[in-house]
N, C-alpha and C positions, 0 to 999 in steps of 0.2 A: 969166025962164024957169027951170024946175027945173034945178038943176045937173047932175043925172044925164042930162039930154037935151041938154046944150049941144053935145056933140060932133056933128059932121055938120051943124049948123045955124049957130050962132054961130061955131063953131070947125071948120074943115075937117078931115076925116080925114087924118092925116099919111101920107106915103109912107114907104117903108123903103129908104134908099139902099144901093147896093152899094159896098163898099169893097174894092178889089183891092190886095193887097200881095205883095211878093216880096223876095228877097235875104236878108241876114243878119238875125239876131234884132233887132239895133238898127235896121237899115234898115227892116225891116218895121214896127217900132214907129213910127218917124218918119213913114212913109207913112200909116199908120193915123191917127196923131194929127193930121196935116195935113188929111186928107180928112174926118175926123169931128169936127173941133175944136168946132163949135157944139153938137153933140149931147153931146159929152163934157163941155163946160162946163155944159150944162143938167143932166146927170146928177149932176155933182159938187155943183152948187148944191142940187139936190133932196135928196140924201142928207146933205149937211152940215147943212142946215136941220133934217132929221129927227133927226140925232144931237145937235144943239144942244138939242132938246126933251128929250133924255135926259141933259142936262148933260155932254155930251162935246164939247169944242172941239178945235181943231187940235192943240194940244200933246198932248192925250190920244189923239187919233187917230194922231198920229205915233208915240207910244209903243206903241200896239197894233200898228201896221204893223211896227215894229222887232221885236216878238216873233214875227211871222210870217216874217220874212226868213230865219232859219236853216232853218225847215221847208221853205220854198219852194226855197232854195238846194240843199238835199239832195235834193229831189224833181226839180227841173229848173232849174239856174241860168240857162239861156237865157231863162226867163220873166221873171226880174228885168231882164235886158237889154232884152227887148222892152217891158216896162212903162216902163223909163227912156226908151226911144225914143218911146213914145206920149206921155209927159209932155213931151219936147222938141218933138215935132211939134205938139202942141196948146198948148204954152206954158203948162203947168199944173204944179203940184207933183207930183213923183214919188209922194209918199205918197197923193195924191188918186187916182192911177191904181190903186195897190195897194188902196185902199179900194173902188174900183169892182169889183175882181176878188174881194175878200173881203167884199163888203157884207153877205151873209147872216150870216157869222160876226161881223163887227164890229157889226152892228145888234143881234144877240142879246147880245153881250158888253155893249154899252151898256145894253140893257134890264135885264140882270141886275145892273148897277151901281146901278140906280135902285131901291134897296131900298124895299119897302113902297108903291110908287106904281103906279098902273094901267099895264098894258103898252101901249106905243104901237106895238109891232111886229106887223105883220099877216103871216099865213102866205103864202108864195109858192106858191100852189096851181096845179094843172095836172090835165088829164085826157089820158092818152096811150093810143095804140092801135098795135099792130103786126099786120098781116095777112100770113101766110106765103104762099109761092107756091101751095100747094095750096088756099088759100082765095080766091085772086084770079082774075079772069077771064083775065089774060094771063100767069099763072104768075110774076109778079114781086112781090117784097116791097114793101109800102106801110107806111110808118112815119110817124106823125103825132101832133100834140099841140095842145091848147089851153093857152096860158100865161096863168094868172090872176095878176095882180099889180096894181100901181098904174096907173090909167088914164093918168097923166102920162107913164109910160114909153113910151107910144106915140110920143112925140116924141123919144125917145132911142134907139129901136130901129134896128139896122143889120143888114145881112147882109155878112159878111166872107168874101172868097175868098182863101185863102192858097195861093200858088203856091210849091211847095217843090222844092229840088234834092236834098234828102236824105231824101225819103219821099213818101208820097202827098199830093196836093193835098187841100185840105179846104174845105168851105163851111159856115159856121155863122151861125145867127141869134142875136144877142146884144144886150145893152145896149151902147151906144157906149163904147169903152174896155175892154170885157171881152174876154178871150181866147177864150171859147167859151161856148155854152149848148146849144142843140139844133143838130144838124148831121149831115153825112155826109162821107165821104172817097172818094177815087178808087179805093181798094181794096175798096169795097163795104160799109164799116162805117158804121152809123148809130146815133145816140144821141139820146134825149130824157131829161129828168129831171123828177121830181116832188118836192114838199115832203113830208117825213115828220118826225115829232117823237116822241122816245122819252124814257124816264126816265134814259137813260144820256148824254144830250147835254151837251156843254160841260164834261166832266170833264177833258179834255185838249185840247191844240192839235193839230189835224190839217191836212192840205192843203186849201186853199180849193177849193170845189167847182168853180168855173169853170176852174181849172187842171187838176183831175183830168179833166174832160171834154175839155179841149183835148189833154191827153196821150194819152188813149184815141183821139181822132180822128187823131192823128199816126201811128198804128200801121198797118203793112202787114198784120200777122197778127191775126186775130180773137182768138186765144188770148191774145196780149199785151195787147190792148185790154181783154179781160175780166179778166185778172189785175190790171190797174191799178184797175178799178172794184171788184173783189172784195176785194183785199188792202190797198189804200192806207189808212192810218189817216185818219179823218175827225173833225172837231170835233163833228159832230152827224149825226143820221139823215138819209138821203136815199134816194130811189128812182131807179134808173137803168135804162132800157130799152135794151138793146143788140141790134142785129140785123145780119145779113149777107146780101148778095144771094144767097148760095148756099143759103139756106133754113134758117138757124139764128136763133133769137131767144130771149133769156132776160131776164127782168125781175129785177133785183137789188134787194132790199129791204135797205138798208144801215143797220145801227146803227153807231155810231162804231167799234166793235171787233169786229163780227161781221156776216156777210152771209148772207141767205136768198134762195132762188130761187123764182120763179114761172115755169112753163113754159106754152106755148100750149095752149089747149083748143079743139079743132076748128080748129086753125090760126090762132087769134086770141088775143092778149093785150090786156087792157084794165086800166089802173091809174089810180087817182085819188090821194088823199092820206091813205090809211090803210093799215095793214099788212094783208095778206091771208094770208100764210103762217101756217099753224097752228103750226108750230115757233116762228116769231118770237113769236106771241102767247102761247105757253106760257112764254117766257123773258123778255120785256120788256113794259113797259107803253106802250101807244100814247097819247101825250099830245096828239096833234094834232086829234082829233075834236072837242074842245071848241070849237076855232076854225074847223074846217071840217066841220061836221056834214053838209053837202050832199055831201061826198065819199062817204058811205055809199050813195048811190044814183046818183051820176054815172057810176061805172064800170058799174053795172047797166044804166042807160039806154043807154049807148053799145053795150054788148054786145047788148041787146035789138034795137037798130036795125040792127046789122050782121049778126046771125045769119041772118035770112031770105035774105041775099044771099051767104052763104058758098059758095064754089065759083066765084063770078063777081063778086067784089068789085072795085070800081074806086075811083079817087081820089074820084070824085063821091059814091059811097056813104059813104066815110069822112067826107067833108066834111059831108054831110047829118047824119050821126050827131053830129058835133062841133058842128053848128049847133043842136042840140037845146035848146029853151027851156022844157022841163018844169020847173015850179016857179020860173020866172024871178021875181026876179033871182038866186035861189039855184040856178042851172042850169048845165048843161054849158057852154053859151055864155052868159057873164055880161055883161049890159049894165052900163055905168058906174053904180055906186050908192054912196052914202055908207056907210062901214063904221063900226065902233065908235069909231074914232079920228078920224072926220069927214074921212077921206081918201076919194077916189074909187077904188073897187076895180072891176076889170073883167077880162074876157078881153082881154088886151092884143093877142094875136096868135094866129092859127091857122097852124101850120106843117105842111105836107103834103109828104112826100118819097117819090119813087120812085127809089131809088138806082141801080138797073140802068140807068136812062136818064140819070142825073146831073141830075135835076130836083128842085128845091125850089120850092114855092109858098107864099106868105105873104099872108094877109089881116090887115090891122091893124084892131083893134077890130071883130071879125067880127059881133058882135051888131048893129052899126050899118052894116056894110060887107061886102058879099059879093064885092068885087072883089079878085082875087089878082094879085100881082106874081110873075113867074117868074124864077128864078135857076138857072144851070147850071154844071156842071163841064165843062171842055173835053174832048171825046171823044178827041182825039188824045193829049193828055197823060194821060188815064185809061188808054188802051191801053198807052202806054209804061210807066206805073207798074205795070200788071198784068203 
């Protein structure tokens, strides 16, 4: 059977387990590691094999991890404790957990060390959409995303519910061992993120993107979450969509040292994997389109599909737009297909959030599977946090 169609037939569509953690940073980490051990091991194996193809073994990975530690410690030392706890709970090396949380940066560093050889690093693509209250049927924000990455990561995906005593609870979809990816918190803040690439990337060491997202999701105040996204130094470009249940959403196109804004049009923001800001394009060179040329129409397709429903948009309308298969497999919803590195690339998951209800829905490998699992934040705890 063709490899691109083996999912769902020879291999069942994976589920996405819920991991609930609480307590101190170290305790949360241990609980996380114990509950997600098998998926963490699978993720470590996957990325370590990929790094080996870039001539990077564990001594080199450990060295790179050490270079990140001072940056992480100055940003949020509790994250080092939580990652040590994850390593203890899963019985894996601490450096391997840091690798999972800085995998974008470490994969690119490995790629750059491989002078003169073809790149083995694939872009971490996505298509994200936010619908404001004035654009939705029920007057509530809807925030959603397709995450395009390696199909194998469908077997490492988890949803983590973090119950906190020192701030809002949060719910995040991420790779097992990661502190955050997409998610929302009980203060009404939601985040999704998209790959971008610029000519300023990797000139300096910044905060790993997973930790930046986690820190923003820990904030009670929207202003502080936005400041973290806007101002924190990054190793490379990235796009982060931030919304609030009160009816605010801004898309931040981040170069490593500068940030540009995209605001809603007719109550909707749609973003894929290329810079949209005219100011950004006048100052930096977009280097990502060569690897993600489909990005140029993915955001247009989603906007075309949602615009007829503006004023009465629902989660179902957003889902249908993100299921779009125009120009498949180079589509908004990408079935597993071999890429230039002979890896299977796919839309790994569709994540749809309605934060005012504390609801997140996730469909794994949505080009092959339209069944959603539902995850929630507890309403009583949300009320107390508010």
